[in-house]
C-alpha positions in Angstrom: 109.3 22.9 126.3 107.1 20.8 128.5 103.4 20.2 127.8 101.6 23.5 128.3 98.0 24.0 129.2 95.7 25.8 126.7 95.5 28.7 129.1 99.2 29.2 129.4 99.5 29.0 125.6 96.8 31.6 125.1 98.5 33.8 127.7 101.8 33.4 125.9 100.3 34.3 122.5 98.5 37.3 123.9 101.6 38.6 125.7 103.8 38.2 122.7 101.3 39.5 120.1 100.3 42.5 122.1 103.7 43.5 123.5 102.5 43.3 127.1 106.0 43.0 128.5 109.0 45.2 128.1 111.8 43.8 126.0 114.0 42.5 128.9 111.0 40.8 130.5 109.9 39.4 127.2 113.3 37.8 126.5 113.1 36.0 129.8 109.4 35.1 129.4 109.9 33.6 125.9 113.0 31.7 127.0 111.2 30.2 130.1 108.1 29.4 127.9 110.3 27.6 125.3 112.9 26.0 127.6 111.3 25.9 131.0 110.8 25.1 133.7 114.2 26.4 134.7 116.3 27.6 137.5 118.0 31.0 137.9 121.4 29.6 137.1 120.2 27.8 133.9 118.4 30.9 132.8 121.5 33.1 133.3 123.7 30.5 131.6 121.4 30.3 128.6 120.8 34.0 128.0 124.1 35.5 129.2 126.7 32.7 129.1 129.9 33.4 130.9 128.8 36.8 132.4 129.2 37.5 136.1 126.1 38.7 137.8 123.9 38.6 134.7 120.6 40.5 134.5 118.0 37.8 133.7 117.7 36.2 137.1 117.4 39.6 138.8 114.1 40.1 137.0 112.4 36.8 138.1 110.8 38.1 141.3 109.4 41.2 139.5 107.9 38.9 136.9 106.4 36.8 139.7 104.8 39.9 141.1 103.5 40.7 137.6 101.9 37.2 137.6 103.6 35.8 134.5 106.1 33.5 136.2 105.9 31.3 139.3 108.0 29.0 141.4 106.8 25.5 140.6 109.3 23.4 142.5 112.7 23.0 144.0 115.9 21.6 142.4 117.8 19.8 145.1 120.3 18.0 142.9 123.2 20.4 143.7 124.7 21.6 146.9 122.0 24.3 147.3 118.3 24.1 146.8 117.2 26.3 143.9 113.7 27.4 142.9 112.4 26.2 139.6 110.5 28.8 137.6 107.9 28.4 134.9 105.3 30.5 133.1 101.8 30.9 134.4 98.5 31.2 132.5 98.1 34.9 133.6 98.6 38.1 131.8 100.9 40.7 133.4 99.6 43.2 135.9 101.3 46.5 136.3 103.6 46.7 139.3 103.1 49.6 141.6 105.8 52.2 141.5 108.5 51.6 144.1 109.1 54.3 146.7 112.7 55.1 147.6 113.9 54.8 151.2 114.1 58.6 151.4 110.5 59.0 150.4 109.3 56.5 153.0 111.5 58.0 155.7 110.3 61.5 155.0 106.7 60.3 155.2 107.4 58.7 158.5 109.0 61.9 159.8 106.0 63.9 158.7 103.7 61.5 160.5 105.8 61.6 163.6 105.9 65.4 163.6 102.1 65.4 163.4 101.9 63.0 166.3 104.0 65.3 168.5 100.9 66.9 169.9 100.9 64.2 172.7 103.2 65.7 175.4 103.8 62.2 176.9 105.4 60.9 173.8 107.0 64.2 172.7 110.6 63.4 173.7 110.6 59.9 172.3 109.2 61.2 169.0 111.7 64.0 168.8 114.6 61.5 169.2 113.1 59.2 166.6 112.8 62.1 164.2 116.4 63.1 164.7 117.6 59.5 163.9 115.4 59.3 160.8 116.6 62.6 159.5 120.2 61.5 159.9 119.5 58.6 157.6 118.4 60.7 154.7 120.7 63.7 154.9 
């Protein structure tokens, strides 16, 4: 662990003591706090050694959106540049629920059907609706 600010230590203690992260997120958070800053590859190798397509690194962006992890630099020592991740001094915020593609397309179709009152755009709109409906059938 590198030297941590008082704020990041308080955030860590609050998150761990109050169970503010689900188990999978907490495993990653505790690991990055204790062994970070780290890259995706190092995180995966530490938590799931030898596994193909391991789960930890797939959670990093979600944890960034929650505010508990952040990209703090770039590792350019290998053939590819990799982000370096570390904990922040923030408590997690709830992520908004994700809408599926079908829900978003259906909403767009509904909006287009409502806009069909304009006779000039009517044929363009009807064609767009047919294409969108074909995507979600």
